[in-house]
BAMARZA-61954 format. One record per residue (C-alpha): residue number from 1; residue in three letters; chain; x, y, z. Coordinates in Angstrom, 2 decimals. Layout:
REM BAMARZA-61954
   num   residuo   cadena        c1        c2        c3
   NUM       ALA        A         X         Y         Z
...
***
This chain:
REM BAMARZA-61954
   num   residuo   cadena        c1        c2        c3
     1       MET        A     33.65    118.11   -182.02
     2       ARG        A     36.07    115.43   -181.18
     3       SER        A     35.46    112.30   -183.16
     4       ALA        A     36.99    109.66   -181.58
     5       ALA        A     35.75    107.88   -178.49
     6       ALA        A     39.36    107.87   -177.14
     7       ASN        A     39.54    109.37   -173.35
     8       PRO        A     43.04    111.33   -173.69
     9       ALA        A     42.15    113.42   -170.41
    10       GLY        A     42.45    110.23   -168.36
    11       TRP        A     38.62    109.93   -166.95
    12       ALA        A     36.95    106.85   -166.22
    13       ALA        A     34.57    106.18   -169.39
    14       MET        A     31.65    107.10   -169.16
    15       PRO        A     28.61    103.98   -168.71
    16       GLU        A     26.06    103.49   -171.45
    17       PRO        A     23.05    105.73   -169.76
    18       ASP        A     20.03    103.31   -168.50
    19       GLY        A     17.43    106.70   -167.57
    20       THR        A     18.39    105.65   -163.96
    21       GLY        A     21.68    107.80   -163.09
    22       PRO        A     24.46    105.61   -161.90
    23       GLU        A     26.77    106.58   -159.88
    24       VAL        A     29.60    107.41   -161.80
    25       THR        A     33.56    108.60   -160.50
    26       VAL        A     36.87    108.82   -161.89
    27       GLY        A     38.46    105.55   -161.57
    28       GLY        A     42.02    105.72   -158.85
    29       GLU        A     42.00    107.03   -155.29
    30       PRO        A     41.75    110.75   -155.51
    31       SER        A     45.37    112.71   -154.73
    32       GLY        A     45.98    114.83   -151.75
    33       ALA        A     45.46    117.87   -154.17
    34       ALA        A     42.15    116.06   -155.05
    35       ARG        A     41.10    116.04   -151.82
    36       ALA        A     42.06    119.19   -150.97
    37       ALA        A     40.16    120.68   -154.22
    38       GLY        A     37.07    118.34   -152.48
    39       GLY        A     37.80    115.99   -155.17
    40       ILE        A     36.00    118.31   -157.93
    41       THR        A     38.41    117.35   -161.00
    42       LEU        A     38.17    119.48   -164.33
    43       GLY        A     40.27    119.19   -167.77
    44       VAL        A     40.25    121.96   -170.71
    45       GLU        A     39.99    120.94   -174.46
    46       GLU        A     40.62    123.90   -176.89
    47       GLU        A     40.31    124.11   -181.10
    48       PHE        A     42.80    126.26   -182.51
    49       MET        A     42.87    126.82   -186.12
    50       LEU        A     45.98    126.72   -188.34
    51       LEU        A     46.66    130.01   -190.29
    52       ASP        A     48.96    130.78   -193.94
    53       PRO        A     51.02    133.57   -192.00
    54       SER        A     51.73    135.27   -195.52
    55       ALA        A     47.67    135.42   -196.16
    56       GLY        A     46.29    135.03   -193.63
    57       ALA        A     44.24    131.71   -195.20
    58       ALA        A     43.24    128.60   -193.39
    59       VAL        A     45.91    125.77   -194.14
    60       LEU        A     44.03    122.54   -194.14
    61       ALA        A     47.03    120.84   -192.19
    62       GLY        A     45.28    119.18   -189.21
    63       PRO        A     45.47    115.42   -190.33
    64       ASP        A     49.56    116.10   -190.97
    65       LEU        A     49.97    118.11   -187.60
    66       ALA        A     48.22    115.65   -185.21
    67       ARG        A     50.04    112.48   -187.33
    68       MET        A     53.25    114.44   -186.31
    69       LEU        A     52.29    114.58   -183.12
    70       GLY        A     51.05    110.69   -182.68
    71       GLY        A     52.60    110.08   -179.90
    72       GLU        A     51.08    112.55   -177.68
    73       PRO        A     47.05    111.40   -176.69
    74       GLY        A     46.05    115.16   -175.95
    75       VAL        A     46.29    116.21   -179.48
    76       GLN        A     43.78    115.54   -181.71
    77       GLN        A     42.01    115.99   -185.67
    78       GLU        A     38.60    118.32   -185.71
    79       LEU        A     36.43    118.58   -188.15
    80       MET        A     37.96    120.51   -191.03
    81       ARG        A     41.47    120.69   -191.65
    82       PHE        A     42.36    123.20   -190.90
    83       GLN        A     41.77    123.31   -187.24
    84       VAL        A     43.15    120.73   -184.26
    85       GLU        A     42.18    120.45   -180.93
    86       THR        A     44.22    119.83   -177.44
    87       ALA        A     42.72    117.97   -173.84
    88       THR        A     44.35    118.37   -170.79
    89       ARG        A     44.71    115.83   -168.86
    90       VAL        A     42.33    115.67   -165.44
    91       CYS        A     43.67    118.22   -163.20
    92       THR        A     42.94    119.06   -159.70
    93       SER        A     44.59    122.82   -159.49
    94       LEU        A     44.41    125.81   -161.54
    95       ASP        A     47.95    125.23   -161.38
    96       ASP        A     48.51    122.78   -162.95
    97       LEU        A     45.88    123.29   -165.41
    98       GLY        A     47.63    125.86   -166.60
    99       ARG        A     50.99    124.50   -166.98
   100       GLU        A     49.47    121.32   -168.58
   101       LEU        A     47.39    124.08   -171.28
   102       ALA        A     50.45    126.09   -171.52
   103       ARG        A     52.68    123.20   -172.54
   104       LEU        A     49.76    121.66   -175.08
   105       ARG        A     49.38    125.05   -176.94
   106       ARG        A     53.49    125.31   -176.94
   107       LEU        A     53.76    121.55   -178.51
   108       VAL        A     50.95    121.71   -180.90
   109       ALA        A     52.43    125.51   -182.07
   110       GLY        A     55.90    124.09   -182.81
   111       ALA        A     54.36    121.78   -184.49
   112       ALA        A     52.71    124.09   -186.95
   113       ALA        A     55.28    126.54   -187.23
   114       SER        A     57.13    123.17   -189.12
   115       LEU        A     54.98    122.98   -191.55
   116       GLY        A     54.50    126.72   -192.30
   117       CYS        A     51.30    127.90   -190.60
   118       ARG        A     50.69    129.06   -187.34
   119       LEU        A     48.13    128.09   -184.26
   120       VAL        A     46.05    130.66   -183.50
   121       ALA        A     43.36    130.64   -181.08
   122       SER        A     40.03    132.41   -181.94
   123       GLY        A     36.69    131.46   -182.58
   124       THR        A     36.53    132.08   -185.91
   125       ALA        A     38.88    132.35   -189.04
   126       PRO        A     40.01    135.86   -189.73
   127       TYR        A     40.25    135.11   -193.28
   128       ARG        A     39.56    133.06   -195.80
   129       ALA        A     38.21    129.33   -194.86
   130       PRO        A     37.40    126.58   -197.14
   131       GLY        A     33.82    125.60   -197.38
   132       LEU        A     33.15    121.55   -197.19
   133       ALA        A     35.97    120.43   -199.33
   134       ALA        A     38.18    121.01   -195.81
   135       ILE        A     36.17    118.14   -194.68
   136       THR        A     38.30    115.74   -192.41
   137       ASP        A     38.00    112.48   -193.91
   138       GLN        A     36.36    110.61   -191.08
   139       PRO        A     33.46    108.59   -191.19
   140       ARG        A     31.64    110.72   -188.92
   141       TYR        A     32.77    114.03   -190.22
   142       ARG        A     31.61    112.94   -193.69
   143       GLU        A     27.80    112.00   -192.46
   144       LEU        A     27.83    115.52   -190.43
   145       ALA        A     29.24    116.59   -193.93
   146       ARG        A     26.08    114.67   -196.11
   147       ARG        A     23.56    115.65   -193.47
   148       TYR        A     23.67    119.06   -192.81
   149       GLY        A     25.90    120.58   -195.77
   150       PRO        A     26.92    123.86   -195.69
   151       LEU        A     25.87    124.02   -192.53
   152       ALA        A     28.55    121.59   -191.21
   153       ALA        A     31.11    124.07   -192.67
   154       GLN        A     30.17    127.15   -191.30
   155       ALA        A     29.42    126.33   -187.57
   156       GLY        A     32.18    123.64   -187.73
   157       SER        A     34.67    125.99   -189.14
   158       THR        A     34.36    127.85   -185.81
   159       CYS        A     36.88    126.76   -182.52
   160       GLY        A     35.50    126.70   -179.17
   161       CYS        A     36.77    125.86   -175.25
   162       HIS        A     35.22    123.38   -173.48
   163       VAL        A     35.40    122.75   -169.45
   164       HIS        A     34.62    119.44   -168.05
   165       VAL        A     34.38    119.20   -164.67
   166       GLY        A     33.70    115.86   -162.80
   167       VAL        A     30.50    114.99   -161.22
   168       PRO        A     29.21    112.10   -158.72
   169       SER        A     26.54    111.24   -160.82
   170       ARG        A     24.67    111.93   -163.75
   171       ASP        A     21.46    112.87   -161.82
   172       LEU        A     23.27    115.10   -159.93
   173       GLY        A     24.85    116.64   -163.61
   174       VAL        A     21.39    117.37   -164.62
   175       GLN        A     20.84    119.34   -161.51
   176       VAL        A     23.85    121.16   -162.35
   177       LEU        A     23.11    122.02   -165.79
   178       ALA        A     19.87    123.54   -164.15
   179       ARG        A     21.67    125.68   -162.24
   180       LEU        A     24.41    126.44   -164.96
   181       ARG        A     21.69    128.23   -167.13
   182       PRO        A     21.80    131.77   -165.92
   183       TRP        A     25.44    131.52   -166.07
   184       LEU        A     26.46    130.73   -169.49
   185       ALA        A     25.92    134.53   -170.13
   186       PRO        A     28.74    135.42   -168.37
   187       LEU        A     31.51    133.06   -169.09
   188       LEU        A     30.82    134.25   -173.21
   189       ALA        A     30.91    137.65   -172.39
   190       ILE        A     34.19    136.64   -170.39
   191       THR        A     35.64    134.55   -173.22
   192       ALA        A     34.45    136.20   -176.11
   193       ASN        A     37.31    135.94   -179.14
   194       SER        A     35.70    136.31   -182.81
   195       PRO        A     35.26    139.54   -183.76
   196       ILE        A     37.27    139.50   -187.60
   197       ALA        A     35.82    136.97   -189.87
   198       GLY        A     35.91    137.52   -193.77
   199       GLY        A     38.82    139.87   -193.33
   200       ARG        A     35.97    142.84   -191.66
   201       ASP        A     35.20    143.51   -188.14
   202       THR        A     31.81    141.29   -188.12
   203       ALA        A     30.19    143.75   -185.27
   204       TRP        A     30.35    141.12   -182.83
   205       ALA        A     32.27    139.81   -180.12
   206       SER        A     31.42    136.24   -180.86
   207       SER        A     30.47    135.52   -184.37
   208       ARG        A     31.56    132.25   -183.39
   209       TYR        A     28.18    132.34   -181.55
   210       LEU        A     26.69    133.67   -183.91
   211       ALA        A     27.50    131.15   -186.27
   212       TRP        A     27.42    128.15   -183.84
   213       SER        A     23.99    128.47   -182.67
   214       ARG        A     22.75    127.43   -186.37
   215       TRP        A     23.56    123.84   -185.50
   216       PRO        A     19.56    122.28   -184.45
   217       THR        A     20.72    121.24   -180.69
   218       ALA        A     23.15    124.55   -180.43
   219       ALA        A     21.24    126.10   -177.37
   220       PRO        A     21.26    126.40   -173.39
   221       PRO        A     20.12    122.98   -171.51
   222       ALA        A     16.69    122.55   -170.47
   223       VAL        A     15.26    122.40   -166.47
   224       TRP        A     15.01    118.11   -166.94
   225       PRO        A     14.48    116.57   -163.17
   226       ASP        A     16.78    114.13   -163.58
   227       ALA        A     18.91    112.20   -165.83
   228       ALA        A     15.96    109.60   -167.63
   229       ALA        A     14.50    112.84   -168.78
   230       TYR        A     17.59    114.25   -169.93
   231       ASP        A     18.37    110.66   -171.79
   232       ALA        A     14.76    111.16   -173.38
   233       THR        A     15.18    114.25   -174.94
   234       VAL        A     18.28    113.54   -176.15
   235       ARG        A     16.58    110.28   -177.65
   236       GLY        A     14.01    112.35   -179.30
   237       LEU        A     16.53    114.89   -180.78
   238       ILE        A     18.66    112.27   -182.76
   239       GLU        A     15.68    110.55   -183.67
   240       ARG        A     13.65    113.44   -185.23
   241       GLY        A     17.48    114.00   -186.84
   242       ALA        A     18.62    117.07   -184.81
   243       ALA        A     22.10    114.97   -184.52
   244       ILE        A     23.56    112.36   -185.31
   245       ASP        A     24.70    110.61   -182.28
   246       GLU        A     24.93    111.48   -178.77
   247       GLN        A     27.96    113.47   -179.64
   248       GLY        A     26.34    115.55   -181.36
   249       ILE        A     23.77    117.12   -178.96
   250       TYR        A     25.64    120.34   -178.76
   251       PHE        A     23.96    121.94   -175.39
   252       LEU        A     25.82    125.03   -174.50
   253       ALA        A     26.09    122.32   -171.49
   254       ARG        A     25.65    119.10   -171.42
   255       LEU        A     26.65    115.65   -169.77
   256       SER        A     29.38    114.76   -171.53
   257       PRO        A     29.03    111.35   -173.49
   258       CYS        A     31.83    110.25   -173.11
   259       TYR        A     33.31    111.37   -169.82
   260       PRO        A     32.02    111.07   -165.92
   261       THR        A     31.73    115.27   -166.07
   262       VAL        A     29.53    117.90   -166.94
   263       GLU        A     30.64    119.82   -170.08
   264       VAL        A     30.56    123.36   -170.88
   265       ARG        A     30.70    124.35   -174.09
   266       VAL        A     29.76    128.02   -174.59
   267       ALA        A     33.22    129.82   -174.77
   268       ASP        A     35.16    130.93   -177.72
   269       ALA        A     38.27    129.48   -178.16
   270       CYS        A     40.70    131.74   -175.90
   271       LEU        A     42.69    133.67   -176.64
   272       ASP        A     45.62    133.16   -174.40
   273       ALA        A     45.83    130.16   -171.92
   274       GLY        A     45.29    132.36   -168.70
   275       THR        A     42.08    133.17   -170.15
   276       ALA        A     40.94    129.47   -170.62
   277       VAL        A     42.41    128.89   -166.62
   278       LEU        A     40.04    131.84   -165.64
   279       LEU        A     36.90    130.38   -167.64
   280       ALA        A     37.99    127.25   -165.99
   281       GLY        A     38.06    128.12   -162.78
   282       LEU        A     34.43    130.22   -162.99
   283       THR        A     33.25    126.75   -164.46
   284       ARG        A     34.43    124.48   -161.58
   285       ALA        A     33.36    127.24   -158.73
   286       LEU        A     30.17    127.51   -160.33
   287       VAL        A     29.43    123.50   -160.85
   288       ALA        A     30.79    123.31   -156.75
   289       THR        A     28.27    126.11   -156.11
   290       ALA        A     25.55    124.21   -157.38
   291       LEU        A     26.40    120.63   -156.35
   292       ALA        A     25.79    122.33   -152.97
   293       GLU        A     22.37    124.26   -153.74
   294       ALA        A     21.09    120.97   -155.15
   295       ARG        A     22.30    118.69   -152.06
   296       ARG        A     20.26    121.36   -149.73
   297       GLY        A     17.54    121.06   -152.20
   298       THR        A     18.13    125.11   -152.96
   299       PRO        A     15.02    125.52   -155.52
   300       VAL        A     16.52    125.88   -159.17
   301       PRO        A     15.48    129.78   -160.19
   302       ALA        A     13.26    129.76   -162.75
   303       VAL        A     14.51    131.97   -165.28
   304       PRO        A     13.10    132.17   -169.37
   305       THR        A     14.37    130.05   -171.74
   306       ARG        A     13.93    133.37   -173.71
   307       GLN        A     15.70    135.07   -171.01
   308       VAL        A     18.65    133.37   -171.13
   309       ASN        A     18.74    133.34   -174.97
   310       ALA        A     19.04    137.48   -174.41
   311       ALA        A     21.81    137.32   -172.25
   312       LEU        A     23.49    134.84   -174.40
   313       ALA        A     22.76    136.90   -177.60
   314       ALA        A     23.82    140.58   -176.16
   315       ALA        A     26.75    138.68   -174.36
   316       ALA        A     28.22    137.47   -178.26
   317       ARG        A     27.17    141.20   -179.70
   318       ARG        A     28.97    142.91   -176.95
   319       GLY        A     31.58    141.30   -175.14
   320       LEU        A     31.86    142.95   -171.39
   321       ALA        A     31.94    146.21   -173.78
   322       GLY        A     28.51    147.12   -173.40
   323       PRO        A     25.07    146.61   -171.88
   324       GLY        A     24.54    143.23   -171.25
   325       ALA        A     20.79    141.40   -170.34
   326       ASP        A     20.18    140.19   -167.05
   327       PRO        A     18.76    136.42   -167.23
   328       PHE        A     16.89    136.47   -164.09
   329       THR        A     14.83    139.95   -165.07
   330       GLY        A     15.44    140.05   -168.91
   331       GLN        A     16.20    143.49   -168.29
   332       ALA        A     18.91    145.67   -169.92
   333       ALA        A     22.23    145.67   -167.18
   334       ASP        A     25.55    146.39   -167.46
   335       ALA        A     28.06    143.50   -168.64
   336       ARG        A     30.40    143.87   -165.86
   337       SER        A     28.23    144.12   -162.86
   338       LEU        A     26.62    140.65   -164.46
   339       ARG        A     30.61    139.34   -163.72
   340       SER        A     30.55    140.82   -161.12
   341       ARG        A     27.66    139.19   -159.99
   342       LEU        A     28.71    135.52   -161.13
   343       LEU        A     32.04    136.08   -159.03
   344       ASP        A     29.62    136.89   -155.73
   345       HIS        A     27.43    133.92   -156.52
   346       VAL        A     30.99    131.50   -156.67
   347       TYR        A     33.37    133.24   -154.40
   348       PRO        A     33.13    130.74   -151.74
   349       ALA        A     33.38    127.72   -153.61
   350       LEU        A     36.65    129.20   -155.26
   351       SER        A     37.61    130.06   -151.74
   352       ASP        A     37.07    126.97   -150.37
   353       ARG        A     39.68    125.13   -152.87
   354       GLY        A     42.47    127.69   -152.46
   355       ASP        A     41.80    129.50   -156.49
   356       ALA        A     39.86    132.99   -155.30
   357       GLN        A     43.00    134.82   -155.42
   358       THR        A     44.28    133.11   -158.77
   359       ILE        A     40.61    133.90   -160.22
   360       THR        A     40.28    137.77   -159.11
   361       GLY        A     43.80    137.94   -160.54
   362       LEU        A     43.05    137.06   -163.76
   363       LEU        A     39.84    139.25   -163.90
   364       ARG        A     41.87    142.37   -163.21
   365       ARG        A     44.06    141.24   -165.84
   366       LEU        A     41.33    140.77   -168.42
   367       ASP        A     39.99    144.39   -167.10
   368       ASP        A     43.30    145.69   -167.84
   369       GLN        A     43.60    144.18   -171.26
   370       GLY        A     40.75    143.54   -172.35
   371       THR        A     38.80    140.54   -174.14
   372       GLY        A     39.94    138.71   -176.59
   373       ALA        A     37.60    140.68   -179.06
   374       ASP        A     38.86    143.29   -177.90
   375       ARG        A     42.43    142.79   -178.29
   376       GLN        A     41.94    141.11   -181.63
   377       ARG        A     40.49    144.29   -182.61
   378       ALA        A     43.31    146.50   -181.51
   379       LEU        A     45.39    143.88   -182.93
   380       PHE        A     43.34    144.41   -186.56
   381       ALA        A     43.78    148.47   -186.57
   382       SER        A     47.10    148.21   -185.75
   383       THR        A     48.90    145.62   -188.06
   384       ARG        A     46.60    146.72   -190.89
   385       SER        A     47.73    143.29   -193.30
   386       ALA        A     47.10    139.98   -192.88
   387       PRO        A     50.67    138.79   -192.17
   388       GLY        A     50.99    141.30   -189.24
   389       PHE        A     47.04    140.14   -188.36
   390       VAL        A     48.02    136.42   -188.11
   391       GLU        A     51.62    136.78   -186.34
   392       ALA        A     50.04    138.50   -183.35
   393       LEU        A     47.60    136.27   -182.98
   394       ALA        A     49.97    133.43   -183.35
   395       ARG        A     52.05    135.42   -180.60
   396       ALA        A     49.49    136.63   -178.41
   397       THR        A     48.48    132.12   -178.29
   398       LEU        A     51.26    131.56   -176.55
   399       SER        A     51.38    134.46   -174.44
   400       GLY        A     49.71    134.64   -170.79
   401       ASP        A     50.90    130.94   -169.92
   402       GLU        A     50.80    131.70   -166.40
   403       PRO        A     48.50    132.33   -163.46
   404       VAL        A     47.46    135.37   -162.18
   405       ARG        A     47.60    135.33   -158.52
   406       GLY        A     46.00    138.14   -156.25
   407       GLY        A     48.45    140.56   -154.48
   408       GLN        A     46.76    140.35   -151.24
   409       PRO        A     47.18    137.28   -149.16
   410       ASN        A     43.61    137.77   -148.98
   411       ALA        A     41.77    137.13   -151.59
   412       ARG        A     38.26    138.41   -150.32
   413       SER        A     39.31    141.79   -149.81
   414       GLU        A     39.79    142.06   -153.35
   415       ARG        A     36.07    140.89   -154.14
   416       PRO        A     33.88    143.16   -156.53
   417       PRO        A     30.89    144.73   -154.85
   418       GLY        A     27.99    142.31   -154.97
   419       ALA        A     25.06    142.96   -157.35
   420       GLY        A     22.36    141.20   -156.36
   421       THR        A     22.17    137.53   -155.69
   422       PRO        A     20.10    135.10   -157.85
   423       GLY        A     18.31    133.81   -154.37
   424       SER        A     15.36    135.93   -154.55
   425       ALA        A     14.20    134.85   -158.28
   426       PRO        A     11.30    132.35   -157.77
   427       GLY        A     12.21    128.70   -157.83
   428       VAL        A     11.42    125.47   -159.77
   429       PRO        A     11.66    122.90   -157.49
   430       LEU        A     14.04    119.78   -158.33
   431       PRO        A     13.97    116.62   -156.24
   432       ARG        A     16.85    116.95   -153.55
   433       ALA        A     19.73    115.31   -155.06
   434       PRO        A     21.18    112.15   -152.56
***
């Protein structure tokens, strides 16, 4: 929920939308690595909690921490003073992204320790968090608090991980959003990391999703024919008071109001950097697959919004630990088979960009260690005290820094068996992309 319009990540600024879907590109000559990756760049914004190591309560140290690291453009204040956000530079490879995520986590964790608190990557504060009194003293945040009151404190006290992927134009970006809809739930299931809140197990793998969904605009993107229709929807929501500005349009995937990117916002803050790399790699592959489909004129699968929402609710409730909901059919489905279906869908894009080994390795590690929610629950049960739990979460936040590569030269041999493809679903035709 970044307030400033600065661009720490280094993308060219997004022009003001005029409804025509202008061509937008990242400034400068693409590097060799960018060309090797098909020119699809990515960046990640991560939100973190600042917690008291002795009692687990939220610490209002965000403004002090941001001032302490004022020379680092990738560190910003957040809505609540017990939060801080980092933003990577524009990256072209998952290796570069993993190093950048690890660097920023170490940097901010060190600053937090010097202020007497711990940096924790969790979708919700596990213990007591203050309400509106903790709002950061910036004009936009004050207006959010004035207009939405306790909702701003409740939903705004959560932390997410947002992946930006560069797109060539806003019209193509809108077509990408339509094709991302059924895959948002598997991304949430993989990254669910907020089972503990108020000192107890909430019975949700992602209680953040439950809180965040109360924002008026926190919903899956619709299927729009072009950027003009998207912009009309955004204007209408702002005029009706559902958001104060374009930045306050909290679709689970949206056109970034600042950068020439699609921004996927469905995930919880990831417990370790490796999971954030996994999320980013899968998201970039989804965008690459969607761009290829749009350019071929492949119809968008007709997936009703009620089924997308049901799949998201199942993912938030159980993560990968129980049955999910198939957004294509609306029927119950094993969450891990949905994840395998996602991998089948994006595997050609992963292979084309040299990401297949990294992603399959990270998925194996996810199977071995569990999701962030699984790991939080195990730590909560084993530590049995607020100090022990906070220290364990802080250590986990700095673990898993390096991407894991697959063990076989040919990662396709590690590909899980497919569970079908969405290609047989009925389609909603969109205009052929240029």
